[in-house]
N, CA, C and O atoms as CSV, one atom per row, in Angstrom:
chain,resi,resn,atom,element,x,y,z
A,1,MET,N,N,-37.264,18.675,-102.265
A,1,MET,CA,C,-36.804,18.662,-101.102
A,1,MET,C,C,-36.733,17.043,-100.853
A,1,MET,O,O,-37.714,16.347,-101.116
A,2,PRO,N,N,-35.328,16.388,-100.250
A,2,PRO,CA,C,-35.505,15.193,-99.837
A,2,PRO,C,C,-35.934,15.042,-98.189
A,2,PRO,O,O,-35.440,15.759,-97.319
A,3,ILE,N,N,-36.632,14.305,-98.004
A,3,ILE,CA,C,-36.810,14.061,-96.555
A,3,ILE,C,C,-36.162,12.509,-95.310
A,3,ILE,O,O,-36.615,11.435,-94.915
A,4,TYR,N,N,-34.396,13.646,-95.067
A,4,TYR,CA,C,-34.282,13.332,-93.601
A,4,TYR,C,C,-34.977,12.812,-91.932
A,4,TYR,O,O,-35.963,12.990,-91.217
A,5,LYS,N,N,-33.917,12.213,-91.965
A,5,LYS,CA,C,-34.421,11.201,-91.193
A,5,LYS,C,C,-33.076,11.563,-89.208
A,5,LYS,O,O,-31.952,11.432,-88.724
A,6,ALA,N,N,-34.014,11.881,-89.046
A,6,ALA,CA,C,-33.512,11.869,-87.282
A,6,ALA,C,C,-32.958,10.378,-86.785
A,6,ALA,O,O,-33.904,9.716,-87.212
A,7,ARG,N,N,-31.999,9.323,-86.126
A,7,ARG,CA,C,-32.712,8.360,-85.624
A,7,ARG,C,C,-31.706,8.540,-83.808
A,7,ARG,O,O,-30.697,9.077,-83.353
A,8,SER,N,N,-32.730,7.773,-83.418
A,8,SER,CA,C,-33.028,8.386,-81.644
A,8,SER,C,C,-32.099,8.035,-80.781
A,8,SER,O,O,-32.449,6.922,-80.387
A,9,PRO,N,N,-30.826,8.421,-80.100
A,9,PRO,CA,C,-29.594,7.556,-79.613
A,9,PRO,C,C,-29.713,6.343,-78.754
A,9,PRO,O,O,-30.524,6.010,-77.889
A,10,ALA,N,N,-29.104,6.024,-79.045
A,10,ALA,CA,C,-29.148,3.978,-78.051
A,10,ALA,C,C,-28.764,4.766,-76.605
A,10,ALA,O,O,-27.836,5.563,-76.466
A,11,LEU,N,N,-29.444,4.459,-75.867
A,11,LEU,CA,C,-29.581,4.500,-74.100
A,11,LEU,C,C,-29.001,4.260,-73.305
A,11,LEU,O,O,-29.606,3.967,-72.274
A,12,PRO,N,N,-28.044,4.244,-73.293
A,12,PRO,CA,C,-27.162,3.447,-71.475
A,12,PRO,C,C,-29.020,2.432,-70.627
A,12,PRO,O,O,-30.121,2.980,-70.678
A,13,LEU,N,N,-28.879,1.568,-70.237
A,13,LEU,CA,C,-29.981,1.190,-69.349
A,13,LEU,C,C,-29.164,1.639,-68.423
A,13,LEU,O,O,-27.971,1.905,-68.281
A,14,GLN,N,N,-30.740,1.649,-67.484
A,14,GLN,CA,C,-30.461,2.605,-66.013
A,14,GLN,C,C,-29.715,1.852,-64.978
A,14,GLN,O,O,-28.669,1.480,-65.508
A,15,PRO,N,N,-29.757,1.544,-64.019
A,15,PRO,CA,C,-28.752,-0.061,-62.866
A,15,PRO,C,C,-30.623,1.179,-62.192
A,15,PRO,O,O,-31.334,2.091,-62.616
A,16,THR,N,N,-30.426,-0.135,-60.431
A,16,THR,CA,C,-31.723,0.156,-59.673
A,16,THR,C,C,-31.957,0.731,-58.497
A,16,THR,O,O,-32.792,1.124,-57.683
A,17,GLU,N,N,-30.227,0.530,-58.935
A,17,GLU,CA,C,-30.033,1.904,-57.666
A,17,GLU,C,C,-29.568,3.220,-58.671
A,17,GLU,O,O,-29.361,3.330,-59.879
A,18,TYR,N,N,-29.524,4.105,-57.561
A,18,TYR,CA,C,-29.064,5.948,-57.887
A,18,TYR,C,C,-27.203,5.493,-58.568
A,18,TYR,O,O,-26.778,4.602,-57.832
A,19,ASP,N,N,-26.265,5.812,-59.532
A,19,ASP,CA,C,-25.012,5.850,-60.431
A,19,ASP,C,C,-24.358,7.152,-60.088
A,19,ASP,O,O,-23.209,7.147,-59.646
A,20,GLN,N,N,-24.608,7.574,-60.155
A,20,GLN,CA,C,-24.007,9.421,-60.696
A,20,GLN,C,C,-23.326,8.979,-62.033
A,20,GLN,O,O,-23.798,9.625,-62.968
A,21,SER,N,N,-22.496,8.204,-62.372
A,21,SER,CA,C,-21.270,7.449,-63.066
A,21,SER,C,C,-22.864,7.235,-64.510
A,21,SER,O,O,-22.937,7.765,-65.619
A,22,GLN,N,N,-23.339,6.781,-64.185
A,22,GLN,CA,C,-24.394,6.177,-65.808
A,22,GLN,C,C,-25.213,7.168,-65.814
A,22,GLN,O,O,-25.759,7.271,-66.913
A,23,MET,N,N,-25.599,8.091,-64.920
A,23,MET,CA,C,-26.959,9.184,-65.241
A,23,MET,C,C,-25.751,10.041,-66.010
A,23,MET,O,O,-26.052,10.144,-67.199
A,24,ASN,N,N,-24.642,10.606,-65.746
A,24,ASN,CA,C,-23.770,11.467,-66.459
A,24,ASN,C,C,-23.536,10.764,-68.141
A,24,ASN,O,O,-23.333,11.014,-69.329
A,25,GLN,N,N,-23.698,9.984,-67.378
A,25,GLN,CA,C,-23.909,8.780,-68.558
A,25,GLN,C,C,-24.461,8.576,-70.188
A,25,GLN,O,O,-24.053,8.149,-71.269
A,26,PHE,N,N,-25.542,9.122,-69.638
A,26,PHE,CA,C,-27.563,8.880,-69.981
A,26,PHE,C,C,-27.432,10.683,-70.246
A,26,PHE,O,O,-27.880,10.970,-71.356
A,27,GLN,N,N,-27.052,11.591,-69.665
A,27,GLN,CA,C,-26.938,12.840,-69.758
A,27,GLN,C,C,-26.277,13.198,-71.348
A,27,GLN,O,O,-26.705,13.934,-72.238
A,28,ASN,N,N,-25.385,12.570,-71.288
A,28,ASN,CA,C,-23.985,12.675,-72.137
A,28,ASN,C,C,-24.692,12.585,-73.752
A,28,ASN,O,O,-24.606,13.488,-74.583
A,29,ALA,N,N,-25.400,11.268,-73.956
A,29,ALA,CA,C,-25.945,10.827,-74.785
A,29,ALA,C,C,-26.921,11.395,-75.552
A,29,ALA,O,O,-26.906,11.337,-76.782
A,30,LEU,N,N,-27.877,12.011,-74.831
A,30,LEU,CA,C,-28.667,12.975,-75.076
A,30,LEU,C,C,-28.344,14.228,-75.609
A,30,LEU,O,O,-28.666,14.871,-76.608
A,31,ARG,N,N,-27.408,14.421,-74.378
A,31,ARG,CA,C,-27.017,16.047,-74.666
A,31,ARG,C,C,-26.484,15.821,-76.550
A,31,ARG,O,O,-26.916,16.433,-77.527
A,32,LEU,N,N,-25.327,14.619,-76.484
A,32,LEU,CA,C,-25.257,15.066,-78.096
A,32,LEU,C,C,-26.354,14.839,-79.046
A,32,LEU,O,O,-26.147,15.256,-80.186
A,33,TYR,N,N,-27.642,14.180,-78.778
A,33,TYR,CA,C,-28.358,13.595,-79.286
A,33,TYR,C,C,-30.078,15.140,-79.875
A,33,TYR,O,O,-30.985,15.486,-80.632
A,34,PHE,N,N,-29.178,15.381,-78.566
A,34,PHE,CA,C,-30.230,17.201,-79.220
A,34,PHE,C,C,-28.995,17.686,-80.439
A,34,PHE,O,O,-29.116,17.694,-81.664
A,35,ASN,N,N,-27.853,18.054,-79.629
A,35,ASN,CA,C,-27.078,18.887,-80.691
A,35,ASN,C,C,-27.193,18.716,-81.948
A,35,ASN,O,O,-27.118,19.511,-82.885
A,36,ARG,N,N,-27.490,16.974,-81.871
A,36,ARG,CA,C,-27.453,16.128,-83.301
A,36,ARG,C,C,-28.279,16.737,-84.490
A,36,ARG,O,O,-28.029,16.615,-85.689
A,37,LEU,N,N,-29.558,17.578,-83.767
A,37,LEU,CA,C,-31.391,17.562,-84.317
A,37,LEU,C,C,-30.525,18.991,-84.177
A,37,LEU,O,O,-29.634,18.990,-85.025
A,38,ASP,N,N,-30.521,19.695,-83.706
A,38,ASP,CA,C,-30.247,20.927,-83.656
A,38,ASP,C,C,-29.596,21.660,-84.924
A,38,ASP,O,O,-30.086,22.519,-85.657
A,39,LEU,N,N,-28.224,20.996,-84.952
A,39,LEU,CA,C,-27.471,20.738,-86.174
A,39,LEU,C,C,-28.186,19.972,-87.078
A,39,LEU,O,O,-27.842,19.823,-88.251
A,40,PHE,N,N,-28.977,19.578,-86.672
A,40,PHE,CA,C,-29.901,18.601,-88.372
A,40,PHE,C,C,-30.680,20.479,-89.079
A,40,PHE,O,O,-30.480,20.885,-90.223
A,41,ASN,N,N,-31.429,21.172,-88.105
A,41,ASN,CA,C,-32.107,21.691,-87.803
A,41,ASN,C,C,-31.477,23.060,-89.070
A,41,ASN,O,O,-31.731,23.019,-90.274
A,42,ILE,N,N,-30.825,23.925,-88.528
A,42,ILE,CA,C,-30.197,24.577,-88.550
A,42,ILE,C,C,-29.624,24.231,-90.190
A,42,ILE,O,O,-29.733,25.231,-90.900
A,43,ALA,N,N,-29.120,23.183,-90.819
A,43,ALA,CA,C,-28.250,23.185,-92.161
A,43,ALA,C,C,-29.846,22.796,-93.004
A,43,ALA,O,O,-29.644,23.110,-94.177
A,44,ASN,N,N,-31.215,22.287,-92.879
A,44,ASN,CA,C,-31.941,22.476,-93.294
A,44,ASN,C,C,-33.148,23.259,-93.322
A,44,ASN,O,O,-34.195,22.719,-93.681
A,45,SER,N,N,-33.129,24.150,-93.074
A,45,SER,CA,C,-34.221,25.078,-92.800
A,45,SER,C,C,-34.371,26.451,-93.489
A,45,SER,O,O,-33.339,27.121,-93.477
A,46,THR,N,N,-35.395,26.980,-94.060
A,46,THR,CA,C,-35.614,27.417,-94.738
A,46,THR,C,C,-34.849,29.059,-94.641
A,46,THR,O,O,-33.722,28.933,-94.162
A,47,PRO,N,N,-35.085,30.109,-94.877
A,47,PRO,CA,C,-34.336,31.712,-94.579
A,47,PRO,C,C,-34.715,32.355,-93.756
A,47,PRO,O,O,-35.913,32.637,-93.781
A,48,GLU,N,N,-34.018,32.782,-92.854
A,48,GLU,CA,C,-34.269,32.994,-91.631
A,48,GLU,C,C,-35.062,34.454,-91.830
A,48,GLU,O,O,-36.155,34.679,-91.311
A,49,TYR,N,N,-34.471,35.230,-92.508
A,49,TYR,CA,C,-35.022,37.434,-93.189
A,49,TYR,C,C,-35.098,36.976,-94.737
A,49,TYR,O,O,-34.937,35.937,-95.378
A,50,GLY,N,N,-35.209,37.424,-94.818
A,50,GLY,CA,C,-35.302,38.478,-96.474
A,50,GLY,C,C,-36.076,39.084,-96.864
A,50,GLY,O,O,-37.102,39.112,-96.184
A,51,LEU,N,N,-36.048,40.179,-98.576
A,51,LEU,CA,C,-36.616,40.852,-98.995
A,51,LEU,C,C,-38.555,39.944,-99.361
A,51,LEU,O,O,-38.570,38.868,-99.960
A,52,THR,N,N,-39.644,40.473,-98.986
A,52,THR,CA,C,-40.452,39.521,-100.150
A,52,THR,C,C,-40.615,38.526,-100.602
A,52,THR,O,O,-40.794,37.397,-100.146
A,53,ALA,N,N,-40.497,39.346,-102.470
A,53,ALA,CA,C,-39.860,37.968,-103.262
A,53,ALA,C,C,-39.551,36.540,-102.580
A,53,ALA,O,O,-40.217,35.517,-102.737
A,54,ASN,N,N,-37.777,36.778,-101.363
A,54,ASN,CA,C,-37.094,35.889,-101.490
A,54,ASN,C,C,-38.176,35.034,-100.167
A,54,ASN,O,O,-37.466,34.170,-99.651
A,55,ARG,N,N,-39.543,35.032,-99.544
A,55,ARG,CA,C,-40.634,34.391,-99.050
A,55,ARG,C,C,-40.185,32.796,-98.468
A,55,ARG,O,O,-39.521,33.237,-97.530
A,56,PRO,N,N,-40.107,31.934,-98.382
A,56,PRO,CA,C,-40.143,30.332,-98.509
A,56,PRO,C,C,-41.218,30.569,-98.998
A,56,PRO,O,O,-41.807,31.550,-98.544
A,57,THR,N,N,-41.876,29.776,-100.093
A,57,THR,CA,C,-43.142,29.274,-100.017
A,57,THR,C,C,-43.258,27.374,-99.912
A,57,THR,O,O,-44.339,26.806,-99.752
A,58,LEU,N,N,-41.607,26.459,-100.073
A,58,LEU,CA,C,-42.010,25.862,-99.738
A,58,LEU,C,C,-41.813,24.892,-98.844
A,58,LEU,O,O,-40.705,25.278,-98.471
A,59,ASP,N,N,-42.101,23.514,-97.922
A,59,ASP,CA,C,-41.749,23.236,-96.992
A,59,ASP,C,C,-42.532,24.061,-95.819
A,59,ASP,O,O,-41.646,24.149,-94.969
A,60,LEU,N,N,-43.812,24.789,-95.222
A,60,LEU,CA,C,-43.673,25.435,-94.402
A,60,LEU,C,C,-44.137,25.796,-93.085
A,60,LEU,O,O,-44.967,26.701,-92.993
A,61,GLN,N,N,-43.790,25.318,-92.246
A,61,GLN,CA,C,-44.481,24.750,-91.121
A,61,GLN,C,C,-45.183,26.646,-90.313
A,61,GLN,O,O,-44.878,27.812,-90.061
A,62,ILE,N,N,-46.483,25.389,-90.262
A,62,ILE,CA,C,-47.120,27.004,-88.416
A,62,ILE,C,C,-46.485,26.995,-87.894
A,62,ILE,O,O,-45.743,26.043,-87.655
A,63,GLY,N,N,-46.452,28.206,-87.390
A,63,GLY,CA,C,-45.517,28.543,-86.794
A,63,GLY,C,C,-43.630,29.175,-86.785
A,63,GLY,O,O,-42.859,29.701,-85.983
A,64,GLN,N,N,-43.612,28.592,-88.536
A,64,GLN,CA,C,-43.025,29.121,-89.216
A,64,GLN,C,C,-42.034,30.675,-89.095
A,64,GLN,O,O,-42.840,31.493,-89.539
A,65,PHE,N,N,-40.725,31.483,-88.730
A,65,PHE,CA,C,-40.714,32.980,-88.661
A,65,PHE,C,C,-39.824,33.296,-89.842
A,65,PHE,O,O,-38.927,32.624,-90.351
A,66,TYR,N,N,-40.356,34.623,-90.181
A,66,TYR,CA,C,-39.202,35.084,-90.982
A,66,TYR,C,C,-39.070,36.621,-91.159
A,66,TYR,O,O,-40.016,37.407,-91.204
A,67,PHE,N,N,-38.159,36.835,-91.225
A,67,PHE,CA,C,-38.414,38.642,-90.810
A,67,PHE,C,C,-38.735,39.508,-92.530
A,67,PHE,O,O,-37.765,40.195,-92.849
A,68,ASP,N,N,-39.276,39.520,-93.012
A,68,ASP,CA,C,-39.174,40.258,-93.784
A,68,ASP,C,C,-38.391,42.113,-94.265
A,68,ASP,O,O,-39.012,43.173,-94.196
A,69,THR,N,N,-37.288,41.977,-94.603
A,69,THR,CA,C,-36.242,42.608,-95.197
A,69,THR,C,C,-36.929,43.828,-95.476
A,69,THR,O,O,-36.311,44.892,-95.523
A,70,THR,N,N,-38.397,43.740,-95.702
A,70,THR,CA,C,-38.989,44.612,-97.330
A,70,THR,C,C,-39.571,45.163,-96.275
A,70,THR,O,O,-38.938,45.947,-95.568
A,71,LEU,N,N,-40.952,44.811,-95.996
A,71,LEU,CA,C,-41.493,45.803,-94.788
A,71,LEU,C,C,-40.724,45.447,-93.271
A,71,LEU,O,O,-41.599,45.641,-92.427
A,72,GLY,N,N,-39.758,45.113,-92.748
A,72,GLY,CA,C,-39.277,45.666,-92.175
A,72,GLY,C,C,-39.177,45.378,-90.096
A,72,GLY,O,O,-38.939,46.071,-89.107
A,73,TYR,N,N,-39.610,43.617,-90.471
A,73,TYR,CA,C,-40.849,42.856,-88.716
A,73,TYR,C,C,-41.269,41.843,-89.166
A,73,TYR,O,O,-41.563,41.556,-90.326
A,74,PRO,N,N,-41.297,41.432,-88.511
A,74,PRO,CA,C,-40.957,39.777,-88.650
A,74,PRO,C,C,-42.444,39.320,-89.131
A,74,PRO,O,O,-43.158,40.320,-89.058
A,75,ILE,N,N,-43.033,38.437,-89.495
A,75,ILE,CA,C,-44.421,37.508,-90.052
A,75,ILE,C,C,-43.727,35.927,-89.743
A,75,ILE,O,O,-42.584,35.608,-89.415
A,76,TRP,N,N,-45.005,35.083,-90.015
A,76,TRP,CA,C,-45.397,34.122,-89.307
A,76,TRP,C,C,-46.124,33.615,-90.007
A,76,TRP,O,O,-46.867,34.433,-90.549
A,77,TRP,N,N,-46.394,32.031,-90.448
A,77,TRP,CA,C,-47.261,31.453,-90.818
A,77,TRP,C,C,-47.777,31.346,-90.598
A,77,TRP,O,O,-47.715,31.640,-89.405
A,78,ASN,N,N,-49.064,30.875,-90.929
A,78,ASN,CA,C,-49.829,30.131,-89.657
A,78,ASN,C,C,-51.198,28.887,-90.499
A,78,ASN,O,O,-52.336,28.556,-90.163
A,79,GLY,N,N,-50.285,28.525,-91.693
A,79,GLY,CA,C,-50.412,27.256,-92.185
A,79,GLY,C,C,-51.501,27.910,-92.909
A,79,GLY,O,O,-52.208,26.976,-93.287
A,80,THR,N,N,-52.195,29.382,-93.442
A,80,THR,CA,C,-51.853,29.740,-94.976
A,80,THR,C,C,-51.863,29.876,-95.611
A,80,THR,O,O,-52.008,29.321,-96.700
A,81,VAL,N,N,-51.579,31.417,-94.911
A,81,VAL,CA,C,-50.883,32.766,-95.118
A,81,VAL,C,C,-49.619,33.061,-93.708
A,81,VAL,O,O,-49.389,32.394,-92.699
A,82,TRP,N,N,-49.080,34.205,-94.169
A,82,TRP,CA,C,-48.358,34.666,-93.847
A,82,TRP,C,C,-49.099,36.098,-92.690
A,82,TRP,O,O,-50.030,36.833,-93.020
A,83,LYS,N,N,-48.615,36.127,-91.827
A,83,LYS,CA,C,-49.015,36.792,-90.859
A,83,LYS,C,C,-47.680,37.573,-90.198
A,83,LYS,O,O,-46.528,37.174,-90.031
A,84,ASN,N,N,-48.774,39.741,-89.685
A,84,ASN,CA,C,-47.429,39.873,-88.630
A,84,ASN,C,C,-47.394,39.674,-86.539
A,84,ASN,O,O,-47.016,38.534,-86.267
A,85,ALA,N,N,-47.593,40.233,-85.689
A,85,ALA,CA,C,-47.274,40.443,-85.273
A,85,ALA,C,C,-48.977,41.470,-84.832
A,85,ALA,O,O,-49.483,41.533,-83.711
A,86,SER,N,N,-49.185,41.733,-85.338
A,86,SER,CA,C,-50.756,42.080,-84.552
A,86,SER,C,C,-51.973,40.973,-85.347
A,86,SER,O,O,-53.102,40.835,-84.875
A,87,GLY,N,N,-51.608,40.413,-86.322
A,87,GLY,CA,C,-52.234,38.888,-86.600
A,87,GLY,C,C,-53.217,39.567,-87.763
A,87,GLY,O,O,-54.422,39.340,-87.872
A,88,THR,N,N,-52.346,40.541,-88.692
A,88,THR,CA,C,-53.192,40.924,-90.024
A,88,THR,C,C,-52.142,41.106,-90.683
A,88,THR,O,O,-51.035,41.626,-90.539
A,89,THR,N,N,-53.237,40.091,-92.095
A,89,THR,CA,C,-52.381,39.475,-93.294
A,89,THR,C,C,-51.106,39.780,-93.963
A,89,THR,O,O,-51.123,39.686,-95.190
A,90,VAL,N,N,-50.337,40.022,-93.568
A,90,VAL,CA,C,-49.580,40.685,-94.889
A,90,VAL,C,C,-49.706,39.334,-96.747
A,90,VAL,O,O,-49.189,39.691,-97.806
């Protein structure tokens, strides 16, 4: 799986005294940056649900969610195995 890098925004320098227009620019830059990160994560994420046979196996992150439609409940990756809400290995 290719590795993508998300660059941080070039934030405007803040003036020494409070200026609402500068604050608005700063907040807009941050909003655009985090929206871009959200879209990046959605486009490059593993499926959130499916059959047991289709569970993700590559590039798993601790706490990753997957709704197993075969079992009928959500499970989470703990770094080694998939666990359900009660902590039982599935």
